[in-house]
FITI-86314 format. One line per 5 residues: their letters; for each residue y, z, x of C-alpha. Coordinates in pm, 1 decimal. Layout:
A) Y Z X; ...
REM end
This chain:
MTTGY) 2047.3 1007.7 -95.2; 1876.9 865.0 209.9; 1807.6 1206.9 359.0; 1490.8 1238.2 155.9; 1354.3 918.7 306.0
KNSAA) 1439.5 1032.9 656.9; 1282.9 1376.6 616.3; 980.6 1285.2 407.0; 713.3 1371.0 665.8; 582.2 1338.6 1020.0
KALLL) 809.5 1290.4 1319.3; 595.6 1094.2 1565.7; 247.5 1051.4 1699.0; 149.8 1069.7 2064.7; -175.5 877.4 2102.9
SSFLI) -392.1 1003.4 2384.8; -733.4 870.7 2482.8; -889.6 1216.0 2476.9; -697.3 1416.9 2221.5; -808.2 1653.6 1947.0
LPIDA) -509.5 1706.4 1720.3; -460.7 2024.7 1518.9; -230.1 2001.1 1220.0; 54.6 2174.7 1402.7; 70.0 1872.2 1632.3
FMPSS) 255.1 1692.1 1354.0; 616.6 1801.4 1337.2; 854.3 1762.3 1040.1; 1038.7 1432.4 1034.5; 1400.4 1388.5 1135.2
FVQRT) 1597.0 1093.6 1264.5; 1706.0 1195.0 1613.8; 1813.0 1003.3 1920.4; 1557.9 743.2 2027.3; 1358.8 804.2 2342.8
STQLY) 1083.0 595.3 2496.2; 817.8 768.0 2282.3; 987.5 757.2 1942.7; 860.4 512.0 1685.5; 1164.8 440.1 1470.9
EATQT) 1535.5 380.1 1498.9; 1755.0 688.8 1513.6; 2089.7 546.2 1404.4; 1986.6 255.3 1183.5; 2193.4 196.9 871.6
IEVDK) 2008.1 253.9 545.7; 2116.1 -21.6 307.1; 2081.5 66.2 -60.6; 1991.8 -208.1 -306.0; 2240.3 -178.6 -593.1
RTGKP) 1988.5 -310.8 -844.6; 1722.9 -50.4 -768.3; 1926.2 239.9 -632.6; 1675.2 257.5 -347.1; 1701.0 161.5 19.8
TGTSF) 1574.8 -183.4 107.0; 1248.4 -215.7 293.8; 1430.8 -401.2 569.9; 1655.8 -98.0 627.7; 1366.5 89.3 786.7
LPDDV) 1299.5 -179.4 1047.6; 1433.9 -153.2 1404.5; 1699.5 -407.5 1501.1; 1473.8 -589.3 1746.3; 1213.5 -641.2 1473.9
IERAV) 1475.6 -788.8 1241.3; 1593.6 -1020.9 1519.1; 1239.0 -1151.0 1563.2; 1198.4 -1192.9 1187.5; 1510.2 -1413.1 1176.1
KGNPI) 1325.7 -1657.7 1400.8; 990.7 -1596.0 1232.8; 778.4 -1780.1 979.4; 898.1 -1877.5 629.6; 757.5 -1557.1 476.6
EKAKL) 957.3 -1333.0 710.9; 1271.1 -1537.0 647.2; 1220.7 -1509.3 271.2; 1183.8 -1130.5 298.9; 1506.6 -1105.2 498.2
KKDGT) 1698.4 -1325.0 255.6; 1597.8 -1119.8 -46.8; 1426.2 -785.9 -1.0; 1077.9 -772.7 -147.9; 1106.3 -412.6 -262.0
SAFVD) 1340.1 -519.1 -543.3; 1103.9 -788.1 -674.3; 1007.3 -571.0 -971.9; 1365.7 -603.9 -1098.4; 1334.1 -981.7 -1081.5
IYEYA) 1012.0 -967.2 -1282.4; 1185.3 -784.1 -1565.6; 1482.3 -1021.3 -1554.7; 1272.5 -1337.5 -1544.0; 1050.8 -1209.5 -1825.0
AKIRA) 1350.5 -1137.8 -2049.0; 1493.4 -1484.9 -1992.8; 1160.3 -1658.5 -2052.1; 1105.1 -1461.8 -2371.4; 1456.3 -1556.5 -2487.1
GEMTW) 1396.7 -1923.6 -2410.8; 1667.8 -1927.8 -2143.9; 1435.0 -2044.1 -1866.5; 1074.3 -2137.9 -1789.0; 845.9 -2021.2 -1511.4
EEVED) 900.2 -2356.0 -1332.7; 1263.4 -2254.8 -1278.7; 1175.5 -1939.5 -1084.6; 1290.7 -1966.4 -725.3; 1003.1 -2087.0 -507.7
ADLNT) 1035.9 -1801.0 -257.8; 1008.6 -1556.5 -548.6; 723.6 -1738.6 -718.6; 501.7 -1770.3 -412.3; 614.4 -1485.9 -183.9
RLKFV) 833.9 -1203.2 -310.6; 651.7 -1141.7 -638.7; 351.3 -1042.0 -429.2; 532.8 -713.5 -367.7; 478.0 -646.8 -737.6
GMLHR) 113.4 -741.6 -690.9; 156.7 -1082.3 -857.0; -3.7 -1379.0 -679.1; 68.1 -1722.4 -822.7; -236.5 -1949.3 -857.5
AKRTP) -43.3 -2278.4 -859.8; -341.4 -2512.8 -827.9; -586.3 -2353.3 -1070.1; -357.8 -2184.4 -1323.9; 3.0 -2303.3 -1286.9
GQFMM) 243.9 -2048.5 -1428.0; -18.7 -1774.4 -1436.9; -81.4 -1499.9 -1185.6; -346.4 -1271.5 -1051.3; -203.1 -918.9 -1067.0
RLKVP) -355.5 -681.9 -812.0; -340.9 -309.1 -884.7; -371.9 0.0 -667.5; -675.3 203.5 -775.6; -732.4 466.7 -504.4
NGIVN) -1101.3 534.4 -439.5; -1182.4 294.1 -725.2; -1156.3 571.6 -983.8; -1078.4 451.8 -1337.6; -1123.4 604.8 -1679.6
SDQMR) -1211.8 448.8 -2014.1; -850.3 430.1 -2133.1; -746.3 241.2 -1820.3; -1040.1 1.5 -1847.5; -957.6 -74.1 -2210.9
FYADC) -597.0 -133.8 -2110.1; -704.0 -388.0 -1846.1; -913.1 -572.1 -2105.3; -630.2 -572.3 -2359.8; -390.8 -714.0 -2098.7
VEKYG) -599.1 -1025.4 -2025.9; -776.9 -1086.1 -2357.0; -496.3 -1308.9 -2486.5; -552.4 -1555.0 -2200.5; -903.4 -1646.4 -2312.4
DEKGV) -1248.4 -1623.9 -2155.1; -1175.2 -1876.2 -1878.8; -842.0 -1745.9 -1752.2; -828.3 -1386.3 -1875.3; -1053.1 -1208.1 -1628.5
VDITT) -1071.5 -859.0 -1479.7; -1196.2 -854.0 -1118.9; -1356.8 -557.8 -944.4; -1292.6 -612.0 -573.6; -1466.8 -513.1 -252.3
RQNIQ) -1184.5 -265.3 -183.5; -1268.2 -72.9 -502.1; -970.3 -232.2 -672.2; -885.8 -407.4 -999.9; -725.1 -750.9 -1036.4
LRGVK) -601.2 -894.2 -1365.8; -615.8 -1273.3 -1385.9; -418.2 -1505.8 -1609.5; -105.6 -1288.7 -1629.7; 219.1 -1463.4 -1724.4
IEDAP) 561.6 -1352.5 -1606.3; 683.1 -1279.1 -1958.8; 392.8 -1036.0 -2009.5; 421.8 -860.8 -1672.8; 677.0 -588.5 -1766.0
DIIDG) 456.9 -455.0 -2045.8; 158.5 -443.4 -1809.7; 359.4 -268.4 -1538.8; 492.7 -12.5 -1786.7; 140.9 46.8 -1918.2
LHARN) 6.6 100.2 -1568.9; 281.6 346.2 -1480.1; 219.8 537.0 -1802.1; -140.1 574.0 -1682.2; -36.6 684.4 -1330.8
QTSFQ) -128.9 350.7 -1175.1; 77.4 68.2 -1029.9; 65.5 -285.5 -901.1; 361.0 -234.6 -666.0; 301.1 -295.7 -293.3
SALDS) -56.9 -405.5 -349.3; -32.4 -747.4 -184.7; 134.0 -932.1 101.2; 266.4 -709.5 382.3; 178.1 -372.7 234.6
VRNMV) -73.7 -93.1 273.5; -360.3 -211.4 55.9; -583.6 -13.9 -180.2; -725.1 312.1 -44.7; -1101.8 292.6 -8.5
GSPLA) -1310.3 608.7 -38.5; -1668.8 701.2 -106.1; -1807.1 528.4 -418.5; -2022.2 840.3 -470.0; -1735.8 1087.9 -430.5
GIDDK) -1811.2 1412.2 -610.1; -2174.5 1328.1 -687.8; -2333.9 1251.1 -348.8; -2572.9 1532.6 -256.0; -2513.3 1446.0 111.7
EMVDT) -2135.3 1445.0 74.5; -1937.0 1606.7 353.8; -1589.0 1538.4 212.6; -1479.3 1450.4 -142.1; -1251.9 1154.0 -73.4
RELCN) -1082.7 1130.7 -414.9; -793.0 1368.8 -354.4; -730.2 1225.0 -8.3; -719.5 866.1 -133.5; -479.0 965.9 -409.9
ALNDL) -254.9 1144.4 -161.2; -248.2 842.8 71.1; -174.7 613.4 -221.2; 122.7 832.0 -316.7; 242.7 831.2 44.3
VSLDP) 278.2 453.6 53.7; 360.6 367.3 -308.2; 547.2 666.1 -457.5; 916.5 699.3 -378.2; 968.5 1054.9 -241.8
VTETR) 1329.2 1065.0 -365.4; 1317.6 909.1 -712.7; 948.4 991.6 -776.3; 899.5 640.7 -912.4; 649.6 381.1 -797.4
GNPMW) 751.8 163.5 -505.9; 826.4 325.4 -169.5; 1070.4 110.8 31.7; 988.8 292.0 355.8; 656.9 105.6 364.5
GNLPR) 785.1 -197.4 172.2; 817.8 -442.6 460.9; 532.9 -412.7 707.7; 459.0 -692.1 957.7; 122.5 -755.2 793.6
KFNIA) -122.1 -599.0 548.8; -269.2 -262.5 648.0; -605.8 -121.6 540.8; -719.1 241.9 526.3; -1063.6 381.4 445.2
VSGSR) -1189.0 738.8 411.3; -1563.0 800.8 426.4; -1726.1 1099.6 262.4; -2062.7 1106.4 436.5; -2258.5 982.4 734.5
DDFAH) -2353.6 670.4 539.7; -1996.2 536.4 572.8; -2000.0 360.1 236.7; -1623.2 298.7 281.8; -1683.7 76.2 588.0
THIND) -1431.7 244.4 815.9; -1523.8 3.8 1096.9; -1329.5 -285.3 934.1; -1010.3 -93.5 852.0; -688.5 -36.5 1045.0
IGLVP) -735.8 338.5 999.5; -1081.9 478.2 936.8; -1162.4 844.0 881.4; -1525.4 932.3 951.2; -1641.1 1282.1 845.5
CPHAS) -1765.8 1498.6 1129.6; -1787.6 1874.9 1196.0; -1572.6 2007.1 1478.7; -1782.0 2038.7 1793.8; -1677.8 2399.4 1857.1
TGEIG) -1596.8 2555.8 1521.1; -1813.8 2351.8 1285.6; -1514.7 2292.3 1054.0; -1550.8 1969.0 860.7; -1293.6 1709.8 956.6
FNVVL) -1264.3 1345.6 1051.0; -1315.3 1143.8 1363.6; -1046.4 874.3 1366.6; -1120.3 506.4 1432.6; -849.4 242.8 1455.8
GGYMS) -795.4 -130.7 1459.6; -1076.6 -265.6 1241.5; -1023.8 -599.9 1068.5; -1218.2 -851.6 866.5; -1112.9 -1184.7 720.1
IKRVA) -1256.7 -1535.2 691.4; -1088.5 -1616.1 1023.4; -1144.6 -1306.6 1235.4; -1357.7 -993.7 1253.1; -1283.6 -695.6 1477.8
ESVPA) -1469.3 -365.1 1476.1; -1256.2 -51.6 1490.2; -1250.1 152.2 1810.4; -1278.9 532.1 1841.4; -944.8 705.5 1898.4
NMWIP) -1119.1 1009.5 2050.8; -928.4 1211.5 1794.4; -1039.6 1467.9 1534.5; -834.0 1604.7 1244.1; -914.5 1861.3 972.8
ADRNS) -1028.8 1720.1 637.8; -734.0 1852.6 440.7; -463.3 1666.0 254.3; -178.1 1758.7 487.0; -361.0 1655.3 803.8
VVSLT) -475.3 1323.0 660.5; -134.7 1230.1 518.4; 52.8 1339.1 832.5; -172.8 1141.1 1063.0; -148.0 830.2 846.8
EAILR) 229.6 845.1 823.7; 261.6 899.7 1197.1; 51.5 590.3 1269.1; 242.1 382.4 1014.6; 569.4 484.4 1174.0
REM end
């Protein structure tokens, strides 16, 4: 069963200061013997979570990383004790017990309440709304339709005008406020029925894919970012084996990871503050439209760092964009 995870895409990425990468630079993935340039463990044991039937997120981490996590902060210890990629199972179980009157939200394990449930996109607001959560979705490129928007409104309406709120975020995303654990399964099922998810939208995950807000209608558009953002979203949040939401391969990153794809020279997606930024640019020799790659951008209330050019160009097609992204994530 684990073969599909091992062979799902790119093998490795050799970063060079002055490299233009054609698509054939990315080789099919296989777990082979580790050398000094390989980015993942060759012989690591893939542990399958019996409750989900999927590998654990921790299984994809090298041994030395796990050893450091054992001595790490409380969040890393909580993730090692109980894998975050199975948190959606806990949500369904907790909800059933709360609905049956067998427990209350106060009885949920603290590490689940304030850490692991973030893997399902649920962030507990203990001070302002005890027992209620902000549920963050994944809405690639910020594209929603009327049915989805009505669904969001229906989900939070029961919580009232003060607590039941739908946020539109600066990463083109949607957040539902006021959500209670007992209501979460119905929301998750409704999202999945509409080809959306809340899985892996918070904590140490690849966050929402940002694209051009004018994708498809900008008269100065160089690349339509919608398909690319959807493909990247599927890479990180769609299981390649079970074809269900939640991809354990990217379910336990060391920290959050941001990706932005711009569609024009205006850079509405703000690639300069993302870990991976793709900036549209014609190839210097052929004129083919592709992307210059920038890396390492970051912005928070504590630190701001502008991305740096990787001196790398890739074609603006789905395969190139997904392969590059996976290689960097590995």
